C-alpha distance (Angstrom), angle and dihedral (degrees) to the residues before:
residue distance angle dihedral
M1 . . .
N2 3.81 . .
K3 3.87 89.7 .
L4 3.84 90.8 51.5
C5 3.82 91.0 50.9
K6 3.82 91.4 51.2
H7 3.81 90.2 49.5
I8 3.80 92.9 50.1
S9 3.78 92.1 45.3
A10 3.86 91.4 50.8
S11 3.84 90.1 48.5
A12 3.76 92.1 49.4
R13 3.84 90.3 52.9
A14 3.81 90.3 50.0
V15 3.82 96.2 53.7
P16 3.85 96.8 71.3
L17 3.83 89.9 48.1
L18 3.80 92.5 50.2
A19 3.80 90.8 47.5
A20 3.82 92.6 49.5
A21 3.90 89.2 49.9
A22 3.79 91.0 49.8
L23 3.80 92.3 52.6
T24 3.82 93.8 51.4
W25 3.87 99.0 35.8
P26 3.82 110.5 109.2
V27 3.84 112.7 -111.6
S28 3.77 118.2 -149.3
A29 3.78 122.0 -124.4
T30 3.78 89.1 -114.6
A31 3.83 92.2 54.7
Q32 3.85 90.3 49.9
G33 3.81 91.6 57.1
A34 3.84 113.4 -172.7
K35 3.76 91.8 -2.8
A36 3.82 90.6 68.0
L37 3.84 90.4 80.6
E38 3.75 99.7 40.4
G39 3.79 112.0 112.0
T40 3.79 141.8 47.3
W41 3.78 121.4 -48.8
E42 3.83 133.7 -171.5
A43 3.78 109.7 -142.8
I44 3.75 145.0 175.3
A45 3.80 115.7 -142.6
T46 3.80 115.3 -161.5
I47 3.80 115.1 -158.7
R48 3.80 109.0 -145.9
D49 3.80 139.8 -170.1
C50 3.77 103.9 -103.9
T51 3.78 93.8 -141.4
S52 3.77 103.5 43.9
G53 3.86 100.1 22.1
A54 3.79 89.0 -131.0
A55 3.81 115.8 154.3
I56 3.79 114.8 -111.4
R57 3.81 102.4 175.8
S58 3.81 139.2 -15.9
V59 3.76 121.6 -140.1
P60 3.84 126.9 -166.2
R61 3.80 113.6 -137.4
M62 3.80 141.4 170.6
I63 3.80 117.1 -140.6
T64 3.81 126.3 -170.9
F65 3.81 113.8 -160.3
A66 3.81 105.5 -161.2
K67 3.74 128.7 -154.3
G68 3.80 108.2 -93.1
G69 3.72 97.2 37.4
T70 3.90 108.2 -75.0
L71 3.74 125.5 122.5
S72 3.81 139.4 -166.3
E73 3.76 121.7 -156.8
Y74 3.81 132.5 -167.4
T75 3.75 132.2 -179.4
A76 3.83 144.3 174.7
A77 3.83 92.2 -130.4
G78 3.80 96.5 148.5
T79 3.77 133.2 107.5
A80 3.81 132.9 -126.6
T81 3.81 92.5 -91.7
M82 3.87 95.3 40.0
P83 3.79 110.0 30.8
V84 3.82 94.3 -174.4
S85 3.77 118.8 40.3
R86 3.75 99.1 162.8
A87 3.78 144.4 25.0
P88 3.78 125.4 -111.7
G89 3.87 116.3 -77.2
H90 3.73 129.3 -117.0
G91 3.77 127.6 -167.3
A92 3.77 151.7 121.6
W93 3.79 137.1 -89.8
E94 3.78 132.7 -156.9
Y95 3.76 134.8 -158.7
L96 3.85 111.7 -125.0
G97 3.83 99.4 -176.8
N98 3.77 137.7 -83.6
A99 3.87 104.1 21.3
S100 3.82 95.7 -32.1
F101 3.76 128.2 115.2
S102 3.77 141.2 164.9
Y103 3.79 130.7 -150.5
S104 3.75 140.5 -176.7
V105 3.79 125.5 -159.9
K106 3.80 134.5 177.2
F107 3.78 130.7 -165.3
M108 3.80 136.8 173.8
R109 3.81 120.3 -108.0
L110 3.82 112.5 -134.9
T111 3.78 132.6 -145.1
S112 3.84 119.9 -130.8
Y113 3.86 86.5 -93.0
G114 3.84 91.4 55.0
G115 3.81 95.6 -106.8
P116 3.77 124.7 131.7
D117 3.78 118.3 -81.1
G118 3.78 105.5 171.7
S119 3.77 129.4 -68.0
I120 3.78 144.6 -94.0
S121 3.84 121.7 -133.5
E122 3.75 119.6 -165.8
T123 3.86 133.2 -169.8
R124 3.78 122.2 -171.6
T125 3.79 136.9 177.3
L126 3.81 112.1 -153.2
E127 3.72 141.0 -174.6
V128 3.79 121.1 -150.7
S129 3.85 114.0 -141.8
P130 3.85 118.3 -112.1
T131 3.80 90.4 -105.7
G132 3.85 91.0 53.7
D133 3.82 92.7 -130.8
S134 3.81 100.1 103.1
Y135 3.77 142.4 26.7
S136 3.80 139.5 -162.9
A137 3.82 124.3 -152.4
D138 3.73 144.5 175.8
G139 3.76 132.5 -169.6
V140 3.81 147.6 118.9
S141 3.74 137.4 -74.7
V142 3.81 128.7 -157.5
I143 3.77 116.4 -155.6
T144 3.80 111.2 -157.2
L145 3.86 110.6 -163.7
G146 3.80 120.7 -147.2
N147 3.83 89.2 -100.1
G148 3.81 91.5 56.8
V149 3.79 98.1 -104.8
Q150 3.83 112.3 140.7
I151 3.79 124.8 -145.5
P152 3.86 117.8 -168.9
A153 3.77 121.6 -146.6
C154 3.80 135.6 174.7
A155 3.78 125.8 -135.8
T156 3.74 146.1 -172.7
E157 3.76 124.2 -156.7
A158 3.80 137.7 -166.3
G159 3.80 120.8 -163.4
T160 3.83 135.7 -169.6
R161 3.79 121.7 -160.4
L162 3.79 115.6 -113.5
Y163 3.82 100.6 174.2
């Protein structure tokens, strides 16, 4: 009986240590599943020529991937003469397995007077790093002008977790 009590006592002392270790042990993006993408990210999207892969323009953006699969996106995609050239983006994201995700987002293009001038739709496939603090993505964008003409573009994106 005395031996059993000592064993139970030693086990009881080990439980808090194991619990503390579990709370501080790093968890990989793969182990986190869908939660690995949830949060706010600072990213640079680079629009590319789909044939040559040459960079056309880079755009800074902030994307919040919300629990449940929605997202909000904001950017400073203007120019010196027209500071804001589009509205914030709204969309959805999906967990594909391991550390892979996809997302689609759409935002309105704006005229120099702030009125609507078509839209831009983007689709990306991304991979969260094993540490969960960065991601890389590639995908396509379709720019729809106010007159209905569509212009396809390719893109790569690199993101860093903020929160």
